[in-house]
ZATOR-917985 format. One record per residue (C-alpha): residue number from 1; x, y, z negated; residue in three letters. Coordinates in Angstrom, 3 decimals, padded with zeros to 6 digits. Layout:
+-------+----------+----------+----------+------+
: vexvo :       px :       py :       pz : zado :
+-------+----------+----------+----------+------+
:   NUM :        X :        Y :        Z :  ALA :
...
+-------+----------+----------+----------+------+
This chain:
+-------+----------+----------+----------+------+
: vexvo :       px :       py :       pz : zado :
+-------+----------+----------+----------+------+
:     1 :  000.000 :  000.000 :  000.000 :  MET :
:     2 :  002.761 :  002.446 : -000.911 :  ILE :
:     3 :  004.771 :  001.593 :  002.226 :  LYS :
:     4 :  001.692 :  002.089 :  004.413 :  ALA :
:     5 :  001.049 :  005.485 :  002.838 :  ARG :
:     6 :  004.700 :  006.420 :  003.304 :  GLN :
:     7 :  004.529 :  005.392 :  006.978 :  ALA :
:     8 :  001.361 :  007.479 :  007.410 :  ASP :
:     9 :  003.101 :  010.467 :  005.825 :  ASP :
:    10 :  006.085 :  010.021 :  008.144 :  GLU :
:    11 :  003.839 :  009.953 :  011.214 :  ILE :
:    12 :  002.073 :  013.104 :  010.000 :  LEU :
:    13 :  005.431 :  014.827 :  009.534 :  GLU :
:    14 :  006.528 :  013.772 :  013.025 :  LEU :
:    15 :  003.271 :  015.071 :  014.475 :  ALA :
:    16 :  003.822 :  018.426 :  012.732 :  LYS :
:    17 :  007.357 :  018.541 :  014.096 :  THR :
:    18 :  006.106 :  018.057 :  017.655 :  TYR :
:    19 :  003.347 :  020.632 :  017.090 :  GLU :
:    20 :  006.003 :  023.189 :  016.173 :  ASN :
:    21 :  007.999 :  022.589 :  019.372 :  MET :
:    22 :  007.368 :  024.220 :  022.699 :  LYS :
:    23 :  004.901 :  022.011 :  024.560 :  ALA :
:    24 :  007.342 :  021.296 :  027.397 :  LYS :
:    25 :  010.075 :  020.177 :  024.988 :  ASN :
:    26 :  007.686 :  017.927 :  023.074 :  ALA :
:    27 :  006.356 :  016.502 :  026.343 :  ALA :
:    28 :  009.863 :  015.746 :  027.605 :  ASP :
:    29 :  010.813 :  013.924 :  024.415 :  ILE :
:    30 :  007.580 :  011.959 :  024.193 :  LEU :
:    31 :  007.805 :  010.967 :  027.862 :  GLN :
:    32 :  011.301 :  009.640 :  027.257 :  SER :
:    33 :  009.669 :  007.190 :  024.819 :  MET :
:    34 :  007.708 :  005.542 :  027.652 :  LYS :
:    35 :  008.757 :  002.097 :  026.409 :  ASN :
:    36 :  006.912 :  002.719 :  023.131 :  ASP :
:    37 :  003.551 :  004.139 :  024.137 :  MET :
:    38 :  001.957 :  003.014 :  020.870 :  ASP :
:    39 :  004.271 :  005.294 :  018.895 :  THR :
:    40 :  003.667 :  008.188 :  021.294 :  VAL :
:    41 : -000.090 :  007.700 :  020.921 :  ALA :
:    42 :  000.187 :  007.493 :  017.138 :  LEU :
:    43 :  002.123 :  010.758 :  016.997 :  ILE :
:    44 : -000.231 :  012.511 :  019.399 :  MET :
:    45 : -003.342 :  011.265 :  017.584 :  ASN :
:    46 : -002.052 :  013.055 :  014.492 :  ASN :
:    47 : -001.461 :  016.370 :  016.260 :  MET :
:    48 : -004.153 :  019.027 :  016.245 :  ASN :
:    49 : -006.278 :  019.052 :  019.405 :  ALA :
:    50 : -004.982 :  022.370 :  020.752 :  GLU :
:    51 : -001.316 :  021.394 :  020.480 :  LYS :
:    52 : -002.030 :  017.923 :  021.848 :  ARG :
:    53 : -003.724 :  019.515 :  024.865 :  ALA :
:    54 : -000.704 :  021.760 :  025.464 :  ASP :
:    55 :  001.671 :  018.787 :  025.328 :  VAL :
:    56 : -000.525 :  016.681 :  027.630 :  LEU :
:    57 : -000.670 :  019.568 :  030.113 :  ALA :
:    58 :  003.144 :  019.769 :  030.097 :  ALA :
:    59 :  003.542 :  016.044 :  030.833 :  MET :
:    60 :  003.796 :  014.387 :  034.220 :  GLU :
:    61 :  000.202 :  013.647 :  035.301 :  PRO :
:    62 :  000.675 :  009.866 :  035.457 :  GLU :
:    63 :  002.191 :  009.735 :  031.982 :  PHE :
:    64 : -000.513 :  012.041 :  030.596 :  ALA :
:    65 : -003.182 :  009.759 :  032.063 :  ALA :
:    66 : -001.545 :  006.652 :  030.595 :  SER :
:    67 : -001.183 :  008.162 :  027.148 :  ILE :
:    68 : -004.749 :  009.491 :  027.259 :  THR :
:    69 : -005.970 :  005.911 :  027.677 :  LYS :
:    70 : -003.950 :  004.966 :  024.577 :  LYS :
:    71 : -005.473 :  007.859 :  022.633 :  LEU :
:    72 : -009.003 :  006.526 :  023.098 :  LEU :
:    73 : -010.526 :  004.828 :  020.055 :  PRO :
+-------+----------+----------+----------+------+
């Protein structure tokens, strides 16, 4: 239980870090993680909607479409 909460906190911190970056920089880094789409989706699901939209808009369209599918519930 404690480890799960710690992992959740770490994901939230990562999401905040990406929110504070310029959208293009965050998009570039997240796209470089294309071999771990689950982690990218987890980070992006914990970003606020406005920042997430900015990052998605800065991504390559194909990658943005792929990650959007992962973001669905």
